[in-house]
C-alpha positions as CSV (number, residue, x, y, z in Angstrom):
1,M,29.8,41.5,-33.1
2,P,31.8,40.9,-29.6
3,D,28.5,41.6,-27.8
4,R,26.5,39.3,-29.7
5,A,28.9,36.5,-28.9
6,A,28.9,37.4,-25.1
7,A,25.2,37.1,-25.3
8,D,25.3,33.9,-27.1
9,H,27.9,32.2,-24.8
10,A,25.7,33.7,-21.7
11,E,22.3,32.2,-23.1
12,S,24.1,28.8,-23.4
13,I,25.8,28.9,-20.0
14,D,21.9,29.5,-19.0
15,M,20.8,26.6,-21.1
16,N,23.3,24.5,-19.6
17,K,21.8,25.5,-15.9
18,K,18.3,24.6,-16.9
19,L,19.3,21.3,-18.0
20,K,21.3,20.3,-14.9
21,S,18.4,21.7,-13.1
22,T,15.8,19.5,-15.2
23,I,18.3,16.1,-14.9
24,I,18.7,16.8,-11.1
25,A,15.2,16.9,-10.8
26,A,14.2,13.7,-12.7
27,V,16.9,12.0,-10.7
28,V,15.3,13.4,-7.5
29,V,11.7,12.0,-8.6
30,A,13.1,8.6,-9.7
31,A,14.6,8.1,-6.8
32,A,11.9,8.8,-4.7
33,G,9.6,6.7,-6.9
34,Y,12.1,3.6,-6.4
35,M,11.8,4.2,-2.6
36,I,8.0,4.3,-2.5
37,A,8.0,1.1,-4.6
38,Q,10.4,-0.5,-2.3
39,Q,8.8,0.6,0.9
40,M,5.5,-0.8,-1.0
41,Q,7.2,-3.9,-1.7
42,S,8.6,-4.9,1.6
43,A,4.8,-4.2,3.1
44,T,3.5,-7.4,1.7
45,I,2.9,-10.7,3.2
46,T,2.2,-14.0,1.5
47,V,-1.0,-16.1,2.0
48,Q,1.1,-18.8,3.8
49,E,2.9,-16.3,6.2
50,T,-0.6,-14.8,6.8
51,R,-1.9,-18.5,7.5
52,N,1.3,-19.5,9.8
53,A,0.5,-16.1,11.9
54,L,-3.5,-16.7,12.4
55,N,-2.7,-17.2,16.1
56,D,-0.4,-15.0,16.7
57,S,-2.3,-12.6,18.9
58,S,0.0,-9.5,17.8
59,I,-1.3,-10.0,14.2
60,V,-5.1,-8.8,13.1
61,L,-6.5,-9.4,9.7
62,L,-8.4,-6.9,8.1
63,D,-10.8,-6.9,5.2
64,V,-11.2,-4.0,2.9
65,R,-13.7,-5.4,0.3
66,T,-17.5,-4.6,0.1
67,M,-19.8,-6.0,2.7
68,P,-21.6,-8.4,0.2
69,E,-18.2,-9.7,-0.6
70,H,-17.3,-10.1,3.1
71,I,-20.9,-12.0,4.0
72,N,-20.4,-14.2,0.8
73,E,-16.6,-15.1,2.0
74,R,-13.9,-14.2,4.2
75,I,-11.2,-15.2,6.7
76,K,-12.7,-16.2,9.8
77,E,-12.9,-13.3,12.4
78,T,-11.6,-10.7,10.5
79,P,-13.2,-6.8,11.0
80,L,-14.7,-5.4,7.9
81,I,-13.7,-1.6,6.8
82,P,-14.3,-1.2,3.0
83,V,-11.6,0.6,1.6
84,Q,-13.8,3.3,0.4
85,E,-14.3,4.2,4.4
86,L,-11.1,3.4,5.7
87,E,-10.1,6.9,6.0
88,Q,-13.0,8.1,7.8
89,R,-13.1,4.9,9.6
90,L,-9.2,5.0,10.9
91,H,-9.7,5.8,14.6
92,E,-11.7,1.9,14.7
93,L,-8.5,0.7,14.3
94,D,-6.8,2.7,16.9
95,Q,-7.1,-0.7,19.1
96,Y,-4.8,-2.2,16.7
97,K,-1.9,0.4,16.8
98,E,0.5,-2.0,18.4
99,K,0.0,-5.0,16.2
100,K,0.6,-5.8,12.7
101,I,-2.4,-5.5,10.6
102,V,-2.5,-7.6,7.5
103,V,-4.8,-6.3,4.9
104,Y,-7.1,-8.2,2.3
105,C,-9.3,-7.6,-0.4
106,R,-10.2,-10.1,-3.4
107,T,-6.9,-9.8,-5.2
108,D,-4.8,-7.2,-3.7
109,N,-5.3,-4.0,-5.6
110,R,-7.7,-2.2,-2.8
111,S,-5.8,-3.8,0.5
112,G,-2.2,-2.6,-1.6
113,Y,-4.2,1.3,-1.5
114,A,-5.6,0.7,2.1
115,T,-1.9,-0.9,3.2
116,S,-0.3,2.3,2.1
117,L,-2.7,4.5,3.8
118,L,-2.4,2.9,7.0
119,R,1.3,3.0,6.6
120,K,1.1,6.5,6.0
121,R,-1.1,7.1,9.5
122,G,1.8,5.0,11.6
123,F,0.0,1.4,11.3
124,D,2.3,-1.5,10.8
125,A,0.6,-2.8,8.3
126,Y,0.8,-5.2,5.2
127,N,-0.8,-6.4,2.1
128,M,-1.8,-9.8,1.6
129,T,-0.4,-10.7,-2.2
130,G,-3.1,-12.3,-4.1
131,G,-6.0,-11.5,-1.4
132,I,-8.7,-14.1,-1.1
133,V,-8.7,-15.6,-4.4
134,R,-5.2,-16.8,-3.4
135,W,-6.0,-17.7,-0.3
136,R,-8.9,-20.0,-1.8
137,A,-6.7,-21.2,-4.4
138,E,-4.2,-22.4,-1.4
139,K,-7.4,-24.5,-0.2
140,L,-7.2,-22.4,3.3
141,P,-10.6,-21.8,5.3
142,T,-12.9,-19.6,4.8
143,V,-16.6,-18.7,6.5
144,S,-19.4,-17.2,5.0
145,G,-22.9,-15.7,6.3
146,A,-24.2,-12.7,8.1
147,V,-21.9,-10.8,10.5
148,K,-22.8,-10.8,13.9
């Protein structure tokens, strides 16, 4: 009988170790998720902040919508790289490596992804919250028509 008690005790210790390891892993994952969320939250800029920075030569706006959306309505003098092409066309942004890149789309979903990608690749990128929908709601100027 003493052998069974020792085996049960060893099994209990092993289960406690596994439980502790699982809890530690969950805490680490939660902390990493929180840090990523905080980093992404700090990587945003409002429409008004963007508007106020338009004349700042250290800022560049980047539209990550589709070409038809860009032709239909855009913020003046903003380059276009659709989000689905961004990873393959990152080299086009090398000229802006020393600038703050403000990324926008229709609302801010695609630009959120694009901002994250750019930041991972070393760019100082910020997601314009609310996108062009918010820009328009603030009655800020846009242009339309073919791109030169």
